C-alpha positions in Angstrom: -34.8 -31.2 -22.4 -38.0 -29.2 -23.4 -39.6 -29.9 -19.8 -36.1 -28.1 -18.2 -36.9 -25.2 -20.2 -40.3 -24.8 -20.1 -40.2 -25.1 -16.0 -36.9 -22.5 -15.9 -39.1 -20.1 -18.0 -42.3 -20.1 -15.7 -40.1 -20.1 -13.1 -38.2 -17.1 -14.8 -41.3 -15.5 -15.5 -43.1 -15.6 -12.2 -40.2 -14.0 -10.7 -39.8 -10.9 -12.8 -43.6 -11.1 -11.5 -42.7 -10.2 -8.3 -41.5 -6.6 -7.3 -40.6 -7.9 -4.0 -37.9 -11.2 -4.8 -36.3 -8.8 -7.7 -35.6 -5.9 -5.3 -34.3 -8.7 -2.2 -32.1 -10.6 -4.6 -30.3 -7.0 -6.6 -31.6 -4.2 -4.6 -31.3 -4.5 -1.1 -27.8 -6.2 -1.7 -26.1 -3.4 -3.5 -27.5 -0.9 -1.2 -26.2 -3.0 2.1 -22.7 -3.3 -0.4 -22.5 0.8 0.0 -23.6 1.0 3.7 -21.1 -1.6 5.1 -18.4 0.3 2.1 -18.7 3.5 3.9 -18.7 2.6 7.6 -15.9 0.6 6.9 -14.1 3.3 4.6 -13.7 2.1 1.3 -14.0 5.1 -0.7 -10.9 6.7 2.1 -7.7 7.1 2.0 -7.8 6.0 5.9 -9.0 2.4 6.6 -9.3 0.4 9.4 -8.8 1.5 13.0 -5.6 3.4 14.2 -3.6 3.7 17.3 -4.8 0.7 19.3 -2.9 0.8 22.3 -1.4 -2.9 22.8 1.3 -3.9 25.6 3.8 -5.9 24.3 6.0 -8.0 26.8 9.4 -9.6 25.2 10.9 -11.5 27.4 13.5 -13.2 25.1 16.6 -11.8 22.7 15.3 -14.4 19.5 15.0 -12.7 16.4 11.4 -14.0 15.9 9.7 -12.0 18.5 11.6 -8.9 17.8 10.4 -9.5 14.0 6.9 -10.3 14.8 7.2 -6.7 17.2 9.0 -4.7 14.0 6.1 -5.7 11.8 3.2 -4.9 14.6 5.1 -1.8 15.2 4.7 -1.0 10.9 1.0 -1.4 11.4 -1.0 1.5 12.1 -3.7 -0.2 13.7 -2.0 -0.5 16.8 0.3 1.7 19.0 3.1 -0.8 20.1 4.3 -0.2 24.1 7.0 -1.3 24.7 8.4 -0.4 27.7 7.5 2.6 30.1 8.6 5.4 32.1 8.9 4.4 36.3 8.8 6.9 38.8 12.4 8.1 38.2 11.4 8.9 35.3 13.9 6.3 33.2 12.8 4.4 30.4 12.3 0.7 31.4 11.1 -2.3 29.3 7.7 -3.9 30.1 7.2 -6.9 32.0 4.3 -9.0 32.7 4.2 -8.2 36.1 3.5 -4.9 35.3 0.8 -5.5 32.7 -0.9 -7.9 35.1 -1.5 -9.4 38.0 -1.5 -12.9 39.5 -5.1 -13.7 39.0 -4.9 -12.1 35.4 -6.8 -8.9 35.9 -5.7 -6.1 34.1 -3.3 -4.0 36.3 -2.8 0.1 37.0 0.1 0.1 34.4 -2.7 -0.7 31.8 -4.8 2.5 32.5 -1.6 4.9 32.3 -0.4 2.9 29.6 -3.6 3.5 27.8 -3.6 7.3 28.4 -0.1 8.0 27.7 -0.8 6.4 24.6 -3.2 8.4 24.1 -1.6 11.5 24.5 0.9 10.8 21.4 -2.4 10.8 19.4 
């Protein structure tokens, strides 16, 4: 046991004499915590992103999807879009064909919804 204590003591002395090791062990992590805390808004009231447009197509009347959509609407990070105005100005629910085309590419309605969502913010 004495041998182990001697070895640990020697390592602590070598560590305490190495200023680079001390700074990398204690100072750099604290600086990084401070930087990332300020970047991600730990000290502010408003944390995280806000108003990210999210188009939701609900194709059922089941309660589970409605609960998910309700939870997403309560989340300030998302601006949930479930309907849009057609050419006649009538508010209609989104359907999948309006959000994406057959190849799975972004449809022109998505750009329109993004502009409309940005206008509301």
